[in-house]
mmCIF file of the N, C-alpha and C atoms, coordinates in Angstrom:
data_MODEL
# 
_entry.id   MODEL 
# 
loop_
_atom_site.group_PDB 
_atom_site.id 
_atom_site.type_symbol 
_atom_site.label_atom_id 
_atom_site.label_alt_id 
_atom_site.label_comp_id 
_atom_site.label_asym_id 
_atom_site.label_entity_id 
_atom_site.label_seq_id 
_atom_site.pdbx_PDB_ins_code 
_atom_site.Cartn_x 
_atom_site.Cartn_y 
_atom_site.Cartn_z 
_atom_site.occupancy 
_atom_site.B_iso_or_equiv 
_atom_site.pdbx_formal_charge 
_atom_site.auth_seq_id 
_atom_site.auth_comp_id 
_atom_site.auth_asym_id 
_atom_site.auth_atom_id 
_atom_site.pdbx_PDB_model_num 
ATOM 1   N N  . MET A 1 1  ? 105.197 82.877  121.227 1.00 0.00 ? 1  MET A N  1 
ATOM 2   C CA . MET A 1 1  ? 104.574 81.747  120.574 1.00 0.00 ? 1  MET A CA 1 
ATOM 3   C C  . MET A 1 1  ? 104.480 81.968  119.063 1.00 0.00 ? 1  MET A C  1 
ATOM 4   N N  . ILE A 1 2  ? 104.154 83.196  118.663 1.00 0.00 ? 2  ILE A N  1 
ATOM 5   C CA . ILE A 1 2  ? 104.022 83.476  117.236 1.00 0.00 ? 2  ILE A CA 1 
ATOM 6   C C  . ILE A 1 2  ? 105.343 83.232  116.530 1.00 0.00 ? 2  ILE A C  1 
ATOM 7   N N  . LEU A 1 3  ? 106.388 83.716  117.109 1.00 0.00 ? 3  LEU A N  1 
ATOM 8   C CA . LEU A 1 3  ? 107.707 83.555  116.507 1.00 0.00 ? 3  LEU A CA 1 
ATOM 9   C C  . LEU A 1 3  ? 108.091 82.084  116.422 1.00 0.00 ? 3  LEU A C  1 
ATOM 10  N N  . ALA A 1 4  ? 107.776 81.329  117.431 1.00 0.00 ? 4  ALA A N  1 
ATOM 11  C CA . ALA A 1 4  ? 108.062 79.890  117.413 1.00 0.00 ? 4  ALA A CA 1 
ATOM 12  C C  . ALA A 1 4  ? 107.294 79.214  116.280 1.00 0.00 ? 4  ALA A C  1 
ATOM 13  N N  . LEU A 1 5  ? 106.040 79.580  116.100 1.00 0.00 ? 5  LEU A N  1 
ATOM 14  C CA . LEU A 1 5  ? 105.250 79.011  115.005 1.00 0.00 ? 5  LEU A CA 1 
ATOM 15  C C  . LEU A 1 5  ? 105.859 79.376  113.658 1.00 0.00 ? 5  LEU A C  1 
ATOM 16  N N  . ALA A 1 6  ? 106.294 80.612  113.528 1.00 0.00 ? 6  ALA A N  1 
ATOM 17  C CA . ALA A 1 6  ? 106.927 81.049  112.279 1.00 0.00 ? 6  ALA A CA 1 
ATOM 18  C C  . ALA A 1 6  ? 108.204 80.254  112.015 1.00 0.00 ? 6  ALA A C  1 
ATOM 19  N N  . LEU A 1 7  ? 108.985 80.025  113.053 1.00 0.00 ? 7  LEU A N  1 
ATOM 20  C CA . LEU A 1 7  ? 110.256 79.322  112.902 1.00 0.00 ? 7  LEU A CA 1 
ATOM 21  C C  . LEU A 1 7  ? 110.091 77.858  112.517 1.00 0.00 ? 7  LEU A C  1 
ATOM 22  N N  . VAL A 1 8  ? 108.985 77.241  112.937 1.00 0.00 ? 8  VAL A N  1 
ATOM 23  C CA . VAL A 1 8  ? 108.781 75.822  112.621 1.00 0.00 ? 8  VAL A CA 1 
ATOM 24  C C  . VAL A 1 8  ? 107.886 75.614  111.403 1.00 0.00 ? 8  VAL A C  1 
ATOM 25  N N  . GLY A 1 9  ? 107.544 76.708  110.724 1.00 0.00 ? 9  GLY A N  1 
ATOM 26  C CA . GLY A 1 9  ? 106.792 76.582  109.481 1.00 0.00 ? 9  GLY A CA 1 
ATOM 27  C C  . GLY A 1 9  ? 105.283 76.576  109.613 1.00 0.00 ? 9  GLY A C  1 
ATOM 28  N N  . GLU A 1 10 ? 104.769 76.874  110.772 1.00 0.00 ? 10 GLU A N  1 
ATOM 29  C CA . GLU A 1 10 ? 103.314 76.950  110.976 1.00 0.00 ? 10 GLU A CA 1 
ATOM 30  C C  . GLU A 1 10 ? 102.835 78.349  110.569 1.00 0.00 ? 10 GLU A C  1 
ATOM 31  N N  . LYS A 1 11 ? 102.921 78.625  109.271 1.00 0.00 ? 11 LYS A N  1 
ATOM 32  C CA . LYS A 1 11 ? 102.695 79.971  108.767 1.00 0.00 ? 11 LYS A CA 1 
ATOM 33  C C  . LYS A 1 11 ? 101.280 80.474  109.005 1.00 0.00 ? 11 LYS A C  1 
ATOM 34  N N  . LYS A 1 12 ? 100.295 79.677  108.682 1.00 0.00 ? 12 LYS A N  1 
ATOM 35  C CA . LYS A 1 12 ? 98.905  80.127  108.838 1.00 0.00 ? 12 LYS A CA 1 
ATOM 36  C C  . LYS A 1 12 ? 98.579  80.444  110.292 1.00 0.00 ? 12 LYS A C  1 
ATOM 37  N N  . ARG A 1 13 ? 99.019  79.608  111.191 1.00 0.00 ? 13 ARG A N  1 
ATOM 38  C CA . ARG A 1 13 ? 98.772  79.858  112.617 1.00 0.00 ? 13 ARG A CA 1 
ATOM 39  C C  . ARG A 1 13 ? 99.510  81.098  113.094 1.00 0.00 ? 13 ARG A C  1 
ATOM 40  N N  . ALA A 1 14 ? 100.748 81.260  112.655 1.00 0.00 ? 14 ALA A N  1 
ATOM 41  C CA . ALA A 1 14 ? 101.528 82.428  113.050 1.00 0.00 ? 14 ALA A CA 1 
ATOM 42  C C  . ALA A 1 14 ? 100.876 83.709  112.541 1.00 0.00 ? 14 ALA A C  1 
ATOM 43  N N  . LEU A 1 15 ? 100.432 83.710  111.300 1.00 0.00 ? 15 LEU A N  1 
ATOM 44  C CA . LEU A 1 15 ? 99.806  84.900  110.731 1.00 0.00 ? 15 LEU A CA 1 
ATOM 45  C C  . LEU A 1 15 ? 98.488  85.231  111.430 1.00 0.00 ? 15 LEU A C  1 
ATOM 46  N N  . ALA A 1 16 ? 97.728  84.203  111.773 1.00 0.00 ? 16 ALA A N  1 
ATOM 47  C CA . ALA A 1 16 ? 96.461  84.431  112.469 1.00 0.00 ? 16 ALA A CA 1 
ATOM 48  C C  . ALA A 1 16 ? 96.684  85.088  113.828 1.00 0.00 ? 16 ALA A C  1 
ATOM 49  N N  . LEU A 1 17 ? 97.760  84.737  114.503 1.00 0.00 ? 17 LEU A N  1 
ATOM 50  C CA . LEU A 1 17 ? 98.070  85.342  115.799 1.00 0.00 ? 17 LEU A CA 1 
ATOM 51  C C  . LEU A 1 17 ? 98.754  86.696  115.660 1.00 0.00 ? 17 LEU A C  1 
ATOM 52  N N  . LEU A 1 18 ? 99.474  86.888  114.571 1.00 0.00 ? 18 LEU A N  1 
ATOM 53  C CA . LEU A 1 18 ? 100.200 88.132  114.354 1.00 0.00 ? 18 LEU A CA 1 
ATOM 54  C C  . LEU A 1 18 ? 99.268  89.288  113.975 1.00 0.00 ? 18 LEU A C  1 
ATOM 55  N N  . GLU A 1 19 ? 98.296  89.017  113.157 1.00 0.00 ? 19 GLU A N  1 
ATOM 56  C CA . GLU A 1 19 ? 97.463  90.094  112.615 1.00 0.00 ? 19 GLU A CA 1 
ATOM 57  C C  . GLU A 1 19 ? 96.837  90.996  113.669 1.00 0.00 ? 19 GLU A C  1 
ATOM 58  N N  . PRO A 1 20 ? 96.231  90.480  114.720 1.00 0.00 ? 20 PRO A N  1 
ATOM 59  C CA . PRO A 1 20 ? 95.616  91.401  115.685 1.00 0.00 ? 20 PRO A CA 1 
ATOM 60  C C  . PRO A 1 20 ? 96.622  92.258  116.466 1.00 0.00 ? 20 PRO A C  1 
ATOM 61  N N  . LEU A 1 21 ? 97.891  91.892  116.428 1.00 0.00 ? 21 LEU A N  1 
ATOM 62  C CA . LEU A 1 21 ? 98.901  92.663  117.155 1.00 0.00 ? 21 LEU A CA 1 
ATOM 63  C C  . LEU A 1 21 ? 99.424  93.866  116.368 1.00 0.00 ? 21 LEU A C  1 
ATOM 64  N N  . LEU A 1 22 ? 99.319  93.816  115.058 1.00 0.00 ? 22 LEU A N  1 
ATOM 65  C CA . LEU A 1 22 ? 99.922  94.858  114.236 1.00 0.00 ? 22 LEU A CA 1 
ATOM 66  C C  . LEU A 1 22 ? 99.246  96.226  114.328 1.00 0.00 ? 22 LEU A C  1 
ATOM 67  N N  . PRO A 1 23 ? 97.942  96.322  114.397 1.00 0.00 ? 23 PRO A N  1 
ATOM 68  C CA . PRO A 1 23 ? 97.340  97.657  114.417 1.00 0.00 ? 23 PRO A CA 1 
ATOM 69  C C  . PRO A 1 23 ? 97.364  98.350  115.776 1.00 0.00 ? 23 PRO A C  1 
ATOM 70  N N  . GLY A 1 24 ? 97.553  97.613  116.821 1.00 0.00 ? 24 GLY A N  1 
ATOM 71  C CA . GLY A 1 24 ? 97.437  98.223  118.141 1.00 0.00 ? 24 GLY A CA 1 
ATOM 72  C C  . GLY A 1 24 ? 98.747  98.304  118.877 1.00 0.00 ? 24 GLY A C  1 
ATOM 73  N N  . PRO A 1 25 ? 98.701  98.800  120.079 1.00 0.00 ? 25 PRO A N  1 
ATOM 74  C CA . PRO A 1 25 ? 99.922  98.838  120.887 1.00 0.00 ? 25 PRO A CA 1 
ATOM 75  C C  . PRO A 1 25 ? 100.425 97.415  121.160 1.00 0.00 ? 25 PRO A C  1 
ATOM 76  N N  . SER A 1 26 ? 101.664 97.185  120.813 1.00 0.00 ? 26 SER A N  1 
ATOM 77  C CA . SER A 1 26 ? 102.246 95.850  120.953 1.00 0.00 ? 26 SER A CA 1 
ATOM 78  C C  . SER A 1 26 ? 103.756 95.966  120.822 1.00 0.00 ? 26 SER A C  1 
ATOM 79  N N  . ASP A 1 27 ? 104.461 94.994  121.343 1.00 0.00 ? 27 ASP A N  1 
ATOM 80  C CA . ASP A 1 27 ? 105.910 94.923  121.152 1.00 0.00 ? 27 ASP A CA 1 
ATOM 81  C C  . ASP A 1 27 ? 106.258 94.531  119.724 1.00 0.00 ? 27 ASP A C  1 
ATOM 82  N N  . ILE A 1 28 ? 105.277 94.013  119.014 1.00 0.00 ? 28 ILE A N  1 
ATOM 83  C CA . ILE A 1 28 ? 105.480 93.602  117.633 1.00 0.00 ? 28 ILE A CA 1 
ATOM 84  C C  . ILE A 1 28 ? 104.911 94.688  116.727 1.00 0.00 ? 28 ILE A C  1 
ATOM 85  N N  . SER A 1 29 ? 105.791 95.338  115.984 1.00 0.00 ? 29 SER A N  1 
ATOM 86  C CA . SER A 1 29 ? 105.374 96.391  115.070 1.00 0.00 ? 29 SER A CA 1 
ATOM 87  C C  . SER A 1 29 ? 105.714 95.983  113.632 1.00 0.00 ? 29 SER A C  1 
ATOM 88  N N  . ILE A 1 30 ? 105.184 96.720  112.699 1.00 0.00 ? 30 ILE A N  1 
ATOM 89  C CA . ILE A 1 30 ? 105.504 96.469  111.295 1.00 0.00 ? 30 ILE A CA 1 
ATOM 90  C C  . ILE A 1 30 ? 107.017 96.517  111.093 1.00 0.00 ? 30 ILE A C  1 
ATOM 91  N N  . ARG A 1 31 ? 107.656 97.509  111.656 1.00 0.00 ? 31 ARG A N  1 
ATOM 92  C CA . ARG A 1 31 ? 109.103 97.691  111.479 1.00 0.00 ? 31 ARG A CA 1 
ATOM 93  C C  . ARG A 1 31 ? 109.881 96.488  112.025 1.00 0.00 ? 31 ARG A C  1 
ATOM 94  N N  . VAL A 1 32 ? 109.491 96.009  113.183 1.00 0.00 ? 32 VAL A N  1 
ATOM 95  C CA . VAL A 1 32 ? 110.154 94.834  113.769 1.00 0.00 ? 32 VAL A CA 1 
ATOM 96  C C  . VAL A 1 32 ? 109.978 93.628  112.857 1.00 0.00 ? 32 VAL A C  1 
ATOM 97  N N  . VAL A 1 33 ? 108.766 93.411  112.414 1.00 0.00 ? 33 VAL A N  1 
ATOM 98  C CA . VAL A 1 33 ? 108.479 92.246  111.573 1.00 0.00 ? 33 VAL A CA 1 
ATOM 99  C C  . VAL A 1 33 ? 109.194 92.349  110.227 1.00 0.00 ? 33 VAL A C  1 
ATOM 100 N N  . GLU A 1 34 ? 109.334 93.555  109.711 1.00 0.00 ? 34 GLU A N  1 
ATOM 101 C CA . GLU A 1 34 ? 110.032 93.739  108.434 1.00 0.00 ? 34 GLU A CA 1 
ATOM 102 C C  . GLU A 1 34 ? 111.539 93.479  108.552 1.00 0.00 ? 34 GLU A C  1 
ATOM 103 N N  . LEU A 1 35 ? 112.131 93.853  109.666 1.00 0.00 ? 35 LEU A N  1 
ATOM 104 C CA . LEU A 1 35 ? 113.590 93.825  109.777 1.00 0.00 ? 35 LEU A CA 1 
ATOM 105 C C  . LEU A 1 35 ? 114.177 92.652  110.559 1.00 0.00 ? 35 LEU A C  1 
ATOM 106 N N  . ASP A 1 36 ? 113.455 92.123  111.513 1.00 0.00 ? 36 ASP A N  1 
ATOM 107 C CA . ASP A 1 36 ? 113.983 91.070  112.378 1.00 0.00 ? 36 ASP A CA 1 
ATOM 108 C C  . ASP A 1 36 ? 114.111 89.754  111.598 1.00 0.00 ? 36 ASP A C  1 
ATOM 109 N N  . PRO A 1 37 ? 115.307 89.188  111.523 1.00 0.00 ? 37 PRO A N  1 
ATOM 110 C CA . PRO A 1 37 ? 115.507 87.952  110.762 1.00 0.00 ? 37 PRO A CA 1 
ATOM 111 C C  . PRO A 1 37 ? 114.748 86.753  111.324 1.00 0.00 ? 37 PRO A C  1 
ATOM 112 N N  . HIS A 1 38 ? 114.275 86.838  112.546 1.00 0.00 ? 38 HIS A N  1 
ATOM 113 C CA . HIS A 1 38 ? 113.491 85.732  113.096 1.00 0.00 ? 38 HIS A CA 1 
ATOM 114 C C  . HIS A 1 38 ? 112.197 85.504  112.320 1.00 0.00 ? 38 HIS A C  1 
ATOM 115 N N  . TRP A 1 39 ? 111.738 86.509  111.600 1.00 0.00 ? 39 TRP A N  1 
ATOM 116 C CA . TRP A 1 39 ? 110.499 86.396  110.826 1.00 0.00 ? 39 TRP A CA 1 
ATOM 117 C C  . TRP A 1 39 ? 110.761 85.901  109.408 1.00 0.00 ? 39 TRP A C  1 
ATOM 118 N N  . ASP A 1 40 ? 111.992 85.545  109.078 1.00 0.00 ? 40 ASP A N  1 
ATOM 119 C CA . ASP A 1 40 ? 112.337 85.108  107.728 1.00 0.00 ? 40 ASP A CA 1 
ATOM 120 C C  . ASP A 1 40 ? 111.511 83.915  107.261 1.00 0.00 ? 40 ASP A C  1 
ATOM 121 N N  . GLY A 1 41 ? 111.089 83.080  108.169 1.00 0.00 ? 41 GLY A N  1 
ATOM 122 C CA . GLY A 1 41 ? 110.293 81.908  107.805 1.00 0.00 ? 41 GLY A CA 1 
ATOM 123 C C  . GLY A 1 41 ? 108.943 82.247  107.196 1.00 0.00 ? 41 GLY A C  1 
ATOM 124 N N  . LEU A 1 42 ? 108.496 83.483  107.381 1.00 0.00 ? 42 LEU A N  1 
ATOM 125 C CA . LEU A 1 42 ? 107.211 83.905  106.824 1.00 0.00 ? 42 LEU A CA 1 
ATOM 126 C C  . LEU A 1 42 ? 107.363 84.774  105.582 1.00 0.00 ? 42 LEU A C  1 
ATOM 127 N N  . ARG A 1 43 ? 108.554 85.224  105.304 1.00 0.00 ? 43 ARG A N  1 
ATOM 128 C CA . ARG A 1 43 ? 108.754 86.214  104.245 1.00 0.00 ? 43 ARG A CA 1 
ATOM 129 C C  . ARG A 1 43 ? 108.338 85.748  102.853 1.00 0.00 ? 43 ARG A C  1 
ATOM 130 N N  . ASP A 1 44 ? 108.394 84.466  102.591 1.00 0.00 ? 44 ASP A N  1 
ATOM 131 C CA . ASP A 1 44 ? 108.008 83.978  101.262 1.00 0.00 ? 44 ASP A CA 1 
ATOM 132 C C  . ASP A 1 44 ? 106.500 83.793  101.123 1.00 0.00 ? 44 ASP A C  1 
ATOM 133 N N  . SER A 1 45 ? 105.757 84.090  102.169 1.00 0.00 ? 45 SER A N  1 
ATOM 134 C CA . SER A 1 45 ? 104.310 83.922  102.157 1.00 0.00 ? 45 SER A CA 1 
ATOM 135 C C  . SER A 1 45 ? 103.617 85.153  101.577 1.00 0.00 ? 45 SER A C  1 
ATOM 136 N N  . LYS A 1 46 ? 102.783 84.924  100.578 1.00 0.00 ? 46 LYS A N  1 
ATOM 137 C CA . LYS A 1 46 ? 101.985 86.007  99.990  1.00 0.00 ? 46 LYS A CA 1 
ATOM 138 C C  . LYS A 1 46 ? 101.086 86.637  101.051 1.00 0.00 ? 46 LYS A C  1 
ATOM 139 N N  . ASP A 1 47 ? 100.547 85.825  101.946 1.00 0.00 ? 47 ASP A N  1 
ATOM 140 C CA . ASP A 1 47 ? 99.685  86.329  103.012 1.00 0.00 ? 47 ASP A CA 1 
ATOM 141 C C  . ASP A 1 47 ? 100.454 87.213  103.992 1.00 0.00 ? 47 ASP A C  1 
ATOM 142 N N  . PHE A 1 48 ? 101.694 86.875  104.255 1.00 0.00 ? 48 PHE A N  1 
ATOM 143 C CA . PHE A 1 48 ? 102.534 87.684  105.140 1.00 0.00 ? 48 PHE A CA 1 
ATOM 144 C C  . PHE A 1 48 ? 102.780 89.056  104.528 1.00 0.00 ? 48 PHE A C  1 
ATOM 145 N N  . ARG A 1 49 ? 103.141 89.078  103.258 1.00 0.00 ? 49 ARG A N  1 
ATOM 146 C CA . ARG A 1 49 ? 103.377 90.356  102.582 1.00 0.00 ? 49 ARG A CA 1 
ATOM 147 C C  . ARG A 1 49 ? 102.105 91.198  102.527 1.00 0.00 ? 49 ARG A C  1 
ATOM 148 N N  . ALA A 1 50 ? 100.972 90.560  102.279 1.00 0.00 ? 50 ALA A N  1 
ATOM 149 C CA . ALA A 1 50 ? 99.696  91.283  102.240 1.00 0.00 ? 50 ALA A CA 1 
ATOM 150 C C  . ALA A 1 50 ? 99.368  91.859  103.616 1.00 0.00 ? 50 ALA A C  1 
ATOM 151 N N  . LEU A 1 51 ? 99.662  91.120  104.655 1.00 0.00 ? 51 LEU A N  1 
ATOM 152 C CA . LEU A 1 51 ? 99.412  91.585  106.015 1.00 0.00 ? 51 LEU A CA 1 
ATOM 153 C C  . LEU A 1 51 ? 100.268 92.812  106.331 1.00 0.00 ? 51 LEU A C  1 
ATOM 154 N N  . LEU A 1 52 ? 101.522 92.789  105.952 1.00 0.00 ? 52 LEU A N  1 
ATOM 155 C CA . LEU A 1 52 ? 102.382 93.944  106.167 1.00 0.00 ? 52 LEU A CA 1 
ATOM 156 C C  . LEU A 1 52 ? 101.880 95.148  105.379 1.00 0.00 ? 52 LEU A C  1 
ATOM 157 N N  . ASP A 1 53 ? 101.491 94.923  104.145 1.00 0.00 ? 53 ASP A N  1 
ATOM 158 C CA . ASP A 1 53 ? 100.971 96.017  103.328 1.00 0.00 ? 53 ASP A CA 1 
ATOM 159 C C  . ASP A 1 53 ? 99.706  96.612  103.938 1.00 0.00 ? 53 ASP A C  1 
ATOM 160 N N  . LYS A 1 54 ? 98.886  95.773  104.492 1.00 0.00 ? 54 LYS A N  1 
ATOM 161 C CA . LYS A 1 54 ? 97.618  96.220  105.078 1.00 0.00 ? 54 LYS A CA 1 
ATOM 162 C C  . LYS A 1 54 ? 97.851  97.197  106.235 1.00 0.00 ? 54 LYS A C  1 
ATOM 163 N N  . TYR A 1 55 ? 98.862  96.924  107.061 1.00 0.00 ? 55 TYR A N  1 
ATOM 164 C CA . TYR A 1 55 ? 99.080  97.727  108.254 1.00 0.00 ? 55 TYR A CA 1 
ATOM 165 C C  . TYR A 1 55 ? 100.278 98.686  108.162 1.00 0.00 ? 55 TYR A C  1 
ATOM 166 N N  . ARG A 1 56 ? 100.982 98.668  107.066 1.00 0.00 ? 56 ARG A N  1 
ATOM 167 C CA . ARG A 1 56 ? 102.190 99.477  106.924 1.00 0.00 ? 56 ARG A CA 1 
ATOM 168 C C  . ARG A 1 56 ? 101.908 100.977 107.117 1.00 0.00 ? 56 ARG A C  1 
ATOM 169 N N  . ASP A 1 57 ? 100.812 101.462 106.624 1.00 0.00 ? 57 ASP A N  1 
ATOM 170 C CA . ASP A 1 57 ? 100.503 102.880 106.723 1.00 0.00 ? 57 ASP A CA 1 
ATOM 171 C C  . ASP A 1 57 ? 99.721  103.234 107.985 1.00 0.00 ? 57 ASP A C  1 
ATOM 172 N N  . GLY A 1 58 ? 99.569  102.271 108.870 1.00 0.00 ? 58 GLY A N  1 
ATOM 173 C CA . GLY A 1 58 ? 98.823  102.498 110.117 1.00 0.00 ? 58 GLY A CA 1 
ATOM 174 C C  . GLY A 1 58 ? 99.675  103.134 111.191 1.00 0.00 ? 58 GLY A C  1 
ATOM 175 N N  . PRO A 1 59 ? 99.254  102.988 112.445 1.00 0.00 ? 59 PRO A N  1 
ATOM 176 C CA . PRO A 1 59 ? 99.930  103.644 113.564 1.00 0.00 ? 59 PRO A CA 1 
ATOM 177 C C  . PRO A 1 59 ? 101.305 103.102 113.883 1.00 0.00 ? 59 PRO A C  1 
ATOM 178 N N  . ASN A 1 60 ? 101.689 101.930 113.345 1.00 0.00 ? 60 ASN A N  1 
ATOM 179 C CA . ASN A 1 60 ? 102.999 101.361 113.643 1.00 0.00 ? 60 ASN A CA 1 
ATOM 180 C C  . ASN A 1 60 ? 104.001 102.076 112.834 1.00 0.00 ? 60 ASN A C  1 
# 
């Protein structure tokens, strides 16, 4: 669902659902989000970049 929201431009909703998945065990990791082109719809978002920076040094 998060990826679908990202693809259709629902950035705020996608980010709100993505954030709780980044710090914990999940199929979605910082590395996946950084490299997978499916997340390109969020890459121009300042909030998306801040979210990655926040969790980049964490367990992912």
